[in-house]
C-alpha positions in Angstrom: 134.5 100.2 101.3 132.3 102.7 99.4 128.8 103.8 99.5 126.9 104.2 96.5 123.6 106.0 97.0 121.5 106.0 93.5 118.2 108.4 93.5 115.0 106.1 92.4 113.3 108.6 91.4 115.6 110.2 89.2 117.2 107.4 87.4 116.1 106.8 84.3 117.6 103.0 82.8 120.2 104.7 80.3 122.8 102.1 81.4 126.1 104.4 81.2 126.7 103.6 84.9 126.7 99.9 84.2 128.7 99.6 81.0 131.5 102.1 81.9 131.6 101.1 85.8 135.3 99.1 85.6 134.5 96.2 88.3 130.8 95.6 87.8 129.5 96.9 90.4 126.3 98.3 89.3 123.5 96.5 87.2 120.0 97.1 86.0 117.3 96.5 88.3 114.0 94.5 88.4 112.0 97.5 90.6 110.1 100.1 88.6 110.5 104.1 89.5 107.1 105.9 89.5 108.5 106.9 85.9 108.6 103.7 84.2 111.7 102.6 84.5 113.8 99.6 85.7 116.6 102.0 87.5 119.7 101.1 88.7 121.5 99.3 91.8 123.9 97.8 93.6 124.7 94.1 92.6 128.6 93.6 94.2 129.1 96.8 96.3 131.9 95.7 98.2 133.8 96.0 94.7 133.4 99.8 94.4 136.9 101.1 94.0 135.1 104.4 93.9 136.6 105.5 90.9 133.3 107.8 90.8 132.8 106.8 87.4 128.8 106.0 87.0 128.7 109.2 88.9 130.6 111.0 86.4 128.8 109.8 83.8 125.5 110.1 85.0 123.4 112.1 82.8 120.7 112.2 85.2 123.2 113.4 88.2 121.3 110.2 90.1 124.7 108.6 91.6 126.5 109.6 94.8 129.7 107.6 95.9 131.0 108.2 99.1 134.2 106.5 100.7 
């Protein structure tokens, strides 16, 4: 199983990672970072296949994937 690490303070809630994840692993959460953005969180981490699409598409480089 892959491990997903998201840096909440770097996330600006653009939603690209949520939109482009082929397994619908991520979702915009309800918690807010210090900049006022609702940051992305894993909602279904077990489904992650470590394709790293979310990490590649993130303009803030806020996502790391580990196998």
